[in-house]
C-alpha positions in Angstrom: 4.6 8.7 -41.3 6.8 8.9 -38.2 8.5 5.6 -37.9 10.8 6.3 -35.1 9.2 4.6 -32.1 7.7 6.1 -29.0 8.7 4.0 -25.9 6.0 3.8 -23.3 7.9 3.2 -20.0 5.6 1.5 -17.4 6.4 1.6 -13.8 3.7 1.8 -11.1 1.0 2.5 -13.7 0.2 -1.0 -15.0 -3.0 -0.3 -16.9 -4.1 1.0 -20.3 -7.0 3.2 -19.2 -6.4 6.6 -17.7 -2.7 6.1 -18.4 -1.5 9.5 -19.6 2.0 8.3 -20.6 0.7 5.3 -22.7 -2.0 7.6 -24.3 0.5 10.1 -25.3 2.7 7.5 -26.9 -0.4 6.1 -28.8 -1.5 9.6 -29.9 1.9 10.3 -31.3 1.2 8.2 -34.3 4.6 6.5 -33.9 5.0 2.7 -33.4 4.7 2.2 -29.7 7.0 0.0 -27.6 5.7 -0.8 -24.1 8.4 -1.6 -21.8 8.7 -2.5 -18.1 12.1 -2.4 -16.3 12.6 -4.3 -13.1 15.0 -1.7 -11.5 18.1 -3.0 -9.6 18.4 0.5 -8.1 16.7 1.9 -5.1 14.9 -0.1 -2.4 14.0 -3.6 -3.5 10.4 -4.6 -3.5 9.2 -6.9 -0.6 8.3 -10.5 -1.4 4.5 -10.1 -1.3 4.8 -7.0 -3.6 6.9 -9.0 -6.0 4.2 -11.7 -6.0 1.5 -9.2 -7.0 3.9 -7.5 -9.5 4.4 -10.8 -11.3 0.6 -11.3 -11.8 0.0 -7.6 -12.6 2.8 -7.7 -15.3 1.3 -11.0 -16.7 -2.2 -9.4 -16.9 -0.9 -6.3 -18.6 1.2 -8.3 -21.1 -2.0 -10.3 -21.8 -4.0 -7.2 -22.5 -1.4 -5.7 -24.7 -1.1 -9.0 -26.7 -4.9 -9.0 -27.3 -4.4 -5.7 -28.9 -1.4 -6.7 -31.0 1.4 -5.4 -28.8 4.2 -7.0 -26.8 5.3 -5.9 -23.4 9.1 -5.8 -23.4 10.6 -6.9 -20.0 14.2 -5.9 -19.1 16.0 -5.9 -15.8 18.7 -3.4 -14.6 19.4 0.2 -14.0 16.8 2.2 -15.9 19.4 4.9 -16.5 21.4 2.3 -18.5 18.7 0.0 -19.9 16.4 2.8 -21.3 19.1 4.8 -23.2 20.5 1.5 -24.7 17.0 0.5 -25.7 16.2 3.8 -27.3 19.4 3.7 -29.3 18.7 0.1 -30.3 15.2 0.8 -31.7 15.9 4.4 -32.9 13.3 5.8 -30.6 12.1 9.4 -30.9 10.7 9.7 -27.4 10.3 8.1 -24.0 7.0 8.6 -22.3 6.5 8.0 -18.5 4.2 8.8 -15.6 6.0 11.3 -13.3 7.4 9.7 -10.3 6.5 10.6 -6.7 8.6 8.4 -4.5 12.3 9.4 -4.2 13.9 6.3 -5.6 11.8 6.3 -8.8 12.2 10.1 -9.2 16.0 9.8 -9.0 15.9 7.0 -11.7 13.8 9.3 -13.8 16.2 12.1 -13.5 19.2 9.9 -14.5 17.3 8.5 -17.4 16.5 12.1 -18.8 20.2 12.9 -18.5 21.5 9.6 -20.0 19.2 9.4 -23.1 21.0 9.9 -26.5 20.8 13.4 -27.9 17.6 14.3 -29.6 15.5 11.6 -27.6 13.3 13.4 -25.0 11.9 12.0 -21.8 8.3 13.2 -21.7 6.8 13.1 -18.2 3.1 12.9 -17.7 0.6 13.3 -14.7 1.6 11.3 -11.8 -0.7 8.7 -10.3 -2.3 11.0 -7.8 -5.5 13.0 -7.5 -3.4 16.2 -7.9 0.3 16.9 -8.6 2.0 16.6 -5.3 3.2 20.0 -4.1 0.1 21.9 -5.3 -2.0 21.6 -2.1 -0.3 24.0 0.2 -1.0 26.3 3.1 -2.1 29.9 2.5 1.6 30.9 3.2 2.7 28.5 0.4 4.3 25.9 2.8 3.7 22.2 2.9 0.7 21.1 5.1 1.6 18.9 8.0 -1.9 18.0 9.3 -4.5 16.1 7.3 -7.6 18.1 8.0 -6.2 21.4 6.4 -4.8 19.2 3.6 -8.2 17.7 3.1 -9.7 21.2 3.0 -7.1 22.4 0.5 -7.7 19.3 -1.6 -11.5 20.0 -1.7 -10.8 23.7 -2.6 -9.0 22.6 -5.8 -10.8 21.7 -9.0 -12.0 18.1 -9.2 -9.3 15.6 -10.1 -8.9 15.1 -13.8 -11.5 13.0 -15.4 -10.2 9.5 -16.2 -9.6 8.8 -19.8 -10.5 5.4 -21.6 -7.7 3.3 -23.0 -6.6 4.2 -26.5 -8.8 2.5 -29.1 -5.8 1.9 -31.4 -2.1 2.5 -31.7 0.7 1.4 -34.1 2.5 -1.6 -32.5 6.2 -1.9 -33.2 6.5 -4.4 -36.0 9.3 -6.4 -34.2 9.9 -6.2 -30.5 13.5 -6.4 -29.4 14.6 -9.4 -27.3 13.7 -9.2 -23.6 13.5 -11.2 -20.5 10.8 -13.9 -19.8 8.7 -13.0 -16.7 9.3 -16.4 -15.2 13.0 -15.8 -15.5 12.8 -13.0 -12.9 11.6 -15.5 -10.2 9.3 -13.0 -8.6 7.1 -15.9 -7.2 8.1 -17.9 -4.2 9.5 -21.4 -4.8 10.3 -23.4 -1.7 8.5 -22.9 0.6 5.5 -21.5 -1.3 4.5 -19.1 1.4 2.0 -17.3 -1.1 -0.4 -20.3 -1.1 -2.9 -18.3 1.0 -2.7 -15.3 -1.4 -4.4 -17.4 -4.1 -7.2 -18.3 -1.7 -7.8 -14.7 -0.7 -9.7 -13.7 -3.8 -7.0 -11.5 -5.2 -7.1 -10.9 -9.0 -4.1 -8.7 -9.9 -4.3 -6.7 -13.1 -6.4 -4.0 -14.6 -9.5 -6.2 -15.2 -9.3 -7.4 -11.6 -9.0 -3.9 -10.3 -12.1 -2.7 -12.1 -14.1 -5.8 -10.9 -12.9 -5.0 -7.3 -14.0 -1.4 -7.6 -17.4 -2.4 -9.0 -17.7 -4.9 -6.2 -17.1 -2.3 -3.6 -19.4 0.2 -5.1 -22.2 -2.4 -5.5 -22.0 -3.4 -1.9 -19.7 -2.3 1.0 -19.7 1.4 0.1 -23.1 1.8 1.3 -22.1 1.0 4.9 -18.4 2.0 4.5 -18.6 4.9 7.1 -19.8 2.4 9.7 -18.3 -0.9 8.6 -14.7 0.1 7.6 -13.5 -0.3 11.2 -14.9 -3.8 11.6 -12.5 -6.6 10.6 -15.2 -9.2 11.1 -17.2 -7.7 8.2 -16.7 -7.2 4.5 -16.6 -3.4 4.9 -13.5 -2.1 3.2 -12.7 -1.6 -0.5 -9.5 -3.9 -0.6 -8.4 -1.6 -3.5 -5.0 -0.7 -2.0 -3.0 -3.4 -3.9 -4.5 -2.3 -7.2 -3.7 1.3 -6.5 -0.2 0.3 -5.3 0.8 -1.1 -8.7 -1.3 1.3 -10.7 -3.7 -1.1 -12.2 -6.2 1.4 -10.9 -5.8 5.0 -10.8 -6.9 7.1 -7.8 -8.7 9.4 -10.3 -10.8 6.4 -11.5 -11.6 5.5 -7.9 -12.5 9.0 -7.0 -14.8 9.6 -9.9 -16.4 6.2 -9.8 -17.4 6.8 -6.1 -18.6 10.3 -6.9 -20.7 9.2 -9.8 -22.3 6.2 -7.8 -23.2 8.5 -5.0 -24.7 11.1 -7.4 -27.0 8.4 -8.7 -28.0 7.0 -5.4 -28.2 9.5 -2.4 -28.2 6.5 0.0 -24.5 6.0 -0.8 -23.4 9.6 -0.1 -22.1 9.0 3.4 -20.2 5.9 2.5 -18.7 7.5 -0.6 -17.7 10.6 1.2 -15.9 8.5 3.8 -14.2 6.5 1.1 -13.0 9.7 -0.7 -11.5 10.9 2.6 -9.5 7.7 2.8 -8.3 8.3 -0.8 -7.2 11.7 0.4 -5.3 10.1 3.2 -3.4 8.2 0.7 -2.8 11.5 -1.1 -1.5 13.0 2.0 1.0 10.3 2.3 2.2 11.0 -1.2 2.3 14.8 -0.3 4.6 14.0 2.7 6.9 11.8 0.8 7.1 14.4 -1.9 8.1 17.2 0.6 10.0 14.9 3.0 11.8 12.2 0.9 13.5 10.7 3.9 10.2 9.7 5.6 10.8 6.0 5.3 14.0 6.3 7.2 14.0 9.5 9.5 11.4 10.6 12.0 9.3 13.4 10.7 9.6 14.9 14.2 13.3 15.2 14.7 13.2 15.0 18.4 12.2 11.3 18.0 15.7 10.6 16.8 16.5 10.4 20.5 13.6 8.1 21.5 14.8 5.3 23.8 13.7 2.4 21.5 14.4 -1.1 22.9 16.1 -4.1 21.2 13.8 -7.1 21.7 14.4 -9.8 19.2 12.2 -12.3 20.9 9.2 -9.8 21.2 9.7 -8.8 17.5 9.6 -12.4 16.4 6.6 -13.2 18.5 4.9 -10.2 17.0 5.8 -11.2 13.4 4.5 -14.8 14.0 1.3 -13.7 15.7 2.2 -15.2 19.1 1.9 -12.2 21.4 -0.9 -13.5 23.5 -3.1 -10.6 22.4 -5.8 -12.2 20.1 -6.5 -9.2 17.9 -2.8 -8.6 17.4 -2.2 -12.2 16.6 -5.2 -12.5 14.3 -4.0 -9.4 12.3 -0.4 -10.7 12.0 -1.6 -14.2 10.9 -4.0 -12.6 8.3 -1.1 -10.6 7.0 1.1 -13.7 6.6 -1.6 -15.8 5.0 -3.1 -13.3 2.6 -0.5 -10.4 2.1 -3.0 -8.0 3.6 -4.4 -6.8 6.8 -7.6 -4.8 7.8 -6.7 -1.1 8.4 -8.1 -0.9 11.9 -6.1 -3.9 12.9 -2.9 -2.5 11.2 -3.2 0.4 13.7 -3.6 -2.0 16.7 -0.7 -4.3 15.7 1.6 -1.3 14.9 0.8 0.4 18.2 1.5 -2.9 20.0 5.0 -3.1 18.5 6.0 0.4 19.1 4.4 1.2 22.4 3.8 -2.1 24.2 7.2 -3.5 23.2 9.1 -0.2 22.4 10.5 -1.7 19.2 11.6 0.9 16.6 8.8 1.7 14.1 11.4 1.0 11.3 11.3 -2.7 12.3 7.6 -2.8 11.7 7.8 -0.7 8.6 10.4 -3.2 7.1 8.2 -6.2 8.0 5.1 -4.7 6.4 7.3 -3.8 3.4 8.1 -7.4 2.9 4.7 -9.0 3.7 2.1 -6.6 2.3 0.9 -6.9 -1.3 0.1 -3.2 -1.1 3.4 -2.1 0.5 3.6 1.5 -0.7 6.6 3.7 0.0 4.5 6.7 1.1 1.6 5.0 2.9 3.8 2.5 4.8 6.2 5.0 6.2 3.7 7.7 6.9 1.3 5.3 8.7 4.0 3.7 10.9 5.3 7.2 11.9 1.7 8.3 12.7 1.2 5.3 14.9 4.6 5.7 16.4 3.8 9.3 17.4 6.8 10.8 15.4 5.1 11.4 12.1 2.9 14.2 10.5 -0.5 14.7 12.1 0.6 11.9 14.4 -1.5 10.0 17.0 -0.2 11.4 20.3 2.4 9.1 21.7 0.3 8.7 25.0 -2.6 7.1 22.9 -1.7 3.4 23.5 -4.3 1.1 22.0 -5.6 -1.6 24.4 -5.8 -4.6 22.1 -8.5 -6.3 24.2 -10.7 -3.3 24.3 -10.2 -2.7 20.6 -11.2 -6.2 19.9 -14.3 -6.1 22.0 -15.3 -2.9 20.2 -14.7 -3.7 16.5 -14.8 -7.6 16.7 -17.5 -7.9 19.3 -18.5 -11.6 18.7 -14.9 -12.6 18.0 -15.5 -13.8 14.5 -12.3 -12.2 13.1 -10.1 -13.6 15.9 -11.7 -17.1 15.6 -11.0 -17.1 11.9 -7.3 -16.4 12.3 -6.6 -17.8 15.7 -8.4 -21.1 15.6 -7.0 -22.2 18.9 -9.6 -19.8 20.4 -12.5 -20.9 18.2 -14.4 -22.3 21.2 -13.7 -19.5 23.7 -16.9 -17.6 24.5 -17.2 -14.1 23.1 -16.8 -12.3 26.5 -13.4 -13.9 26.9 -12.0 -14.3 23.4 -10.2 -11.0 23.3 -8.7 -11.4 26.7 -8.5 -15.2 27.3 -6.1 -14.8 30.3 -9.0 -13.2 32.3 -11.3 -16.1 31.6 -12.1 -18.8 34.4 -10.0 -21.7 34.0 -13.0 -24.1 33.7 -14.3 -22.1 30.7 -11.0 -22.2 29.1 -10.6 -26.0 29.7 -14.1 -26.4 28.1 -12.9 -24.5 25.1 -9.8 -26.7 24.8 -7.4 -24.0 25.9 -4.7 -24.3 28.5 -3.0 -20.8 29.0 0.6 -21.0 27.8 0.0 -24.2 25.8 -2.5 -24.0 23.0 -2.2 -20.3 23.0 0.5 -18.1 24.6 0.1 -16.0 27.6 0.5 -12.1 26.9 4.0 -11.1 26.2 3.5 -8.0 28.4 0.8 -6.6 30.7 -1.1 -3.8 29.0 -1.1 -1.5 32.0 2.6 -2.0 32.6 3.5 -1.6 29.0 1.5 1.6 28.8 3.3 3.0 31.8 6.7 2.1 30.4 5.7 3.7 27.0 4.6 7.0 28.8 7.8 7.0 30.8 9.8 6.7 27.7 7.8 9.5 26.1 8.3 11.7 29.2 12.0 11.2 29.1 12.0 12.3 25.5 10.2 15.5 26.3 12.4 16.2 29.5 15.5 15.9 27.2 
């Protein structure tokens, strides 16, 4: 019997099913030591992401405990902690899911070099539909546009079939001393800004992720192609936080949607649209794999010279949901209250910051990084660069979303705005997305005095659009 332990190093793969690294450790026949290291290297997680991580780790620890294992928690540089732990328990191997984001990949490489002689780091399939770097152009170069990437993805074999959690494994008889989750202080103390998270229906952890997937496939997926752009409806999957921490794998989501649509042809359109959204997530991973500076540097180098403005007051108003544009403010308040924002609204609020205010996209990326429970290094950076016009497959810089028109189109009755901007709850639907255009008597009847209960617009849309286009023209001229 092999008594030298196998360490299963969990990172952004906090589940037991379809977890190749943990499955390999279980198959080895060695005692398995599950460990999570809170890294002190790389970019620190944002506050909302830490809240989710706390609850996801608590759920994973509980699931392991029910099966007779203990999740060991330690904090520090993985390249120091893991070699020390391996030597401490006399480990034979360390298993991990191969990293995609640059910080985690750097940690992984340093761990491999620092492990004691004879102890191997065994990397397993990354949390992706396919290994990044395998969907390439005919010339073998990285794809820069989503549609060819999507075609290349569809031309490949189906993603690997998700595997169930191991039925059994040998737990380590005695788990070394570790940290208590509470001692990491991942949850907010004073003030408790996460109160709204608990009321948002979130249930972090593998069981919660599976329930969320089933809820989506039982309901919203049928109309997903139509309703996913409607923030006033329950039309999206809300799976992004579960995918972010790996409580759900993209392979599980892909095959579940495929299977459900195969059994009910009425779901085919919605399922196909959902799979395309999973592929957008994959495209972001692909971009980060090939361009690891994506969170910091414009994908299109010319944008390094773009004339961004310094506007501390405008940035603060945007962060607080006080821009005077109801759809923008509703989105920013939803984000602060729940740690999440509807995807269509994310595009509108991002466009407002970078085009109406000409504030650097990195300011928005940093705010989302801190406030989103699904703050993902690939998606966050790629999406902000896309909206700013400097990313891959970017929205043209001259496409400047009109928040009032976007609201009228995707929240036609104003239900979303009224939920998150209660000052406007009594404003008629025809005015709710542009209250500054409403007759004063109608505003008074709704209990709104412009500039008092609700702010006037920070900028005029037409003037802001013209300023943005001038900035873009100056870049092209240079």
